[in-house]
DRENDO-1510 file (C-alpha; in Angstrom, 1 decimal, always signed):
<recs>
REC; n; res; u; v; w
REC; 1; UNK; +10.3; -5.0; -7.4 .
REC; 2; UNK; +9.1; -3.4; -10.5 .
REC; 3; UNK; +9.4; -6.6; -12.7 .
REC; 4; UNK; +7.2; -8.4; -10.3 .
REC; 5; UNK; +4.7; -5.8; -10.2 .
REC; 6; UNK; +4.9; -5.9; -14.2 .
REC; 7; UNK; +4.4; -9.6; -14.2 .
REC; 8; UNK; +1.3; -9.4; -11.9 .
REC; 9; UNK; -0.2; -6.6; -14.0 .
REC; 10; UNK; +0.3; -8.9; -17.1 .
REC; 11; UNK; -1.3; -11.9; -15.2 .
REC; 12; UNK; -4.3; -9.8; -14.4 .
REC; 13; UNK; -4.6; -8.6; -18.1 .
REC; 14; UNK; -4.6; -12.2; -19.3 .
REC; 15; UNK; -7.3; -13.0; -16.5 .
REC; 16; UNK; -9.3; -10.1; -17.8 .
REC; 17; UNK; -9.2; -11.3; -21.4 .
REC; 18; UNK; -10.3; -14.6; -20.4 .
REC; 19; UNK; -13.1; -13.2; -18.6 .
REC; 20; UNK; -14.3; -11.2; -21.5 .
REC; 21; UNK; -14.1; -14.1; -24.0 .
REC; 22; UNK; -15.6; -16.8; -21.6 .
REC; 23; UNK; -18.5; -14.4; -20.5 .
REC; 24; UNK; -18.9; -13.4; -24.3 .
REC; 25; UNK; -19.3; -9.8; -22.9 .
REC; 26; UNK; -20.0; -7.0; -25.2 .
REC; 27; UNK; -17.0; -5.4; -24.2 .
REC; 28; UNK; -13.8; -5.8; -26.3 .
REC; 29; UNK; -10.3; -6.8; -25.1 .
REC; 30; UNK; -9.2; -3.4; -26.2 .
REC; 31; UNK; -11.1; -2.0; -23.3 .
REC; 32; UNK; -8.9; -4.5; -21.2 .
REC; 33; UNK; -5.7; -3.1; -22.6 .
REC; 34; UNK; -6.9; +0.5; -22.3 .
REC; 35; UNK; -7.4; +0.1; -18.7 .
REC; 36; UNK; -3.8; -1.7; -18.1 .
REC; 37; UNK; -2.4; +1.1; -20.2 .
REC; 38; UNK; -4.0; +3.7; -17.6 .
REC; 39; UNK; -2.7; +1.5; -15.0 .
REC; 40; UNK; +0.8; +1.9; -16.6 .
REC; 41; UNK; +0.4; +5.6; -17.2 .
REC; 42; UNK; -0.9; +7.2; -14.0 .
REC; 43; UNK; -1.5; +4.7; -11.1 .
REC; 44; UNK; +1.9; +2.5; -11.3 .
REC; 45; UNK; +4.2; +5.8; -11.4 .
REC; 46; UNK; +2.4; +7.7; -8.7 .
REC; 47; UNK; +2.6; +4.5; -6.4 .
REC; 48; UNK; +6.5; +3.9; -7.1 .
REC; 49; UNK; +7.1; +7.6; -6.6 .
REC; 50; UNK; +5.4; +7.4; -3.1 .
REC; 51; UNK; +7.3; +4.1; -2.2 .
REC; 52; UNK; +10.8; +5.4; -3.4 .
REC; 53; UNK; +10.5; +8.8; -1.7 .
REC; 54; UNK; +8.6; +7.9; +1.3 .
REC; 55; UNK; +11.5; +8.9; +3.7 .
REC; 56; UNK; +12.1; +12.2; +2.0 .
REC; 57; UNK; +9.5; +14.5; +3.5 .
REC; 58; UNK; +9.9; +17.3; +0.7 .
REC; 59; UNK; +10.5; +14.9; -2.2 .
REC; 60; UNK; +13.5; +14.3; -4.7 .
REC; 61; UNK; +15.8; +17.0; -5.0 .
REC; 62; UNK; +16.0; +16.5; -8.5 .
REC; 63; UNK; +13.5; +15.4; -11.2 .
REC; 64; UNK; +15.7; +13.1; -13.0 .
REC; 65; UNK; +14.5; +10.2; -10.7 .
REC; 66; UNK; +11.0; +10.8; -11.3 .
REC; 67; UNK; +11.3; +11.2; -15.0 .
REC; 68; UNK; +13.0; +7.7; -15.0 .
REC; 69; UNK; +10.3; +6.2; -13.0 .
REC; 70; UNK; +7.8; +7.5; -15.6 .
REC; 71; UNK; +9.5; +6.5; -18.5 .
REC; 72; UNK; +10.1; +3.1; -17.4 .
REC; 73; UNK; +6.4; +2.5; -16.5 .
REC; 74; UNK; +5.4; +4.0; -19.6 .
REC; 75; UNK; +7.9; +2.3; -21.9 .
REC; 76; UNK; +8.4; -1.3; -20.4 .
REC; 77; UNK; +4.9; -1.4; -18.6 .
REC; 78; UNK; +3.0; -0.3; -22.1 .
REC; 79; UNK; +5.5; -2.4; -24.0 .
REC; 80; UNK; +4.6; -5.6; -21.9 .
REC; 81; UNK; +0.8; -4.7; -22.3 .
REC; 82; UNK; +0.9; -4.4; -26.0 .
REC; 83; UNK; +3.0; -7.4; -26.5 .
REC; 84; UNK; +0.6; -9.5; -24.1 .
REC; 85; UNK; -2.6; -8.2; -26.2 .
REC; 86; UNK; -1.0; -8.8; -29.4 .
REC; 87; UNK; -0.2; -12.4; -28.4 .
REC; 88; UNK; -3.2; -13.1; -26.9 .
REC; 89; UNK; -5.0; -12.0; -29.9 .
REC; 90; UNK; -2.9; -14.0; -32.2 .
REC; 91; UNK; -3.1; -17.1; -30.2 .
REC; 92; UNK; -7.0; -17.0; -29.8 .
REC; 93; UNK; -7.2; -16.4; -33.6 .
REC; 94; UNK; -5.1; -19.1; -34.4 .
REC; 95; UNK; -7.0; -21.4; -31.8 .
REC; 96; UNK; -10.5; -20.3; -33.3 .
REC; 97; UNK; -9.3; -21.1; -36.9 .
REC; 98; UNK; -7.3; -24.1; -36.5 .
</recs>
């Protein structure tokens, strides 16, 4: 489930880059990256927390699963966002110059 969410957010990130470039907006692709990083840093861990512990009314008994969820979102999500951003910039630069 997590990888499906990461893949979907990556596709939305690429769509955002294409919209920014095709409309020649004044905002940079860095703003799209910042928005995606905020999703991975704040919104996605909270959503996964609510899904994982929906049947436990008082939440987890230990903080380690929560720490693992946040760490996975920050490391894998942020890493995939940065990788996607760098690949897009390299490919776009190569197409414009070549």
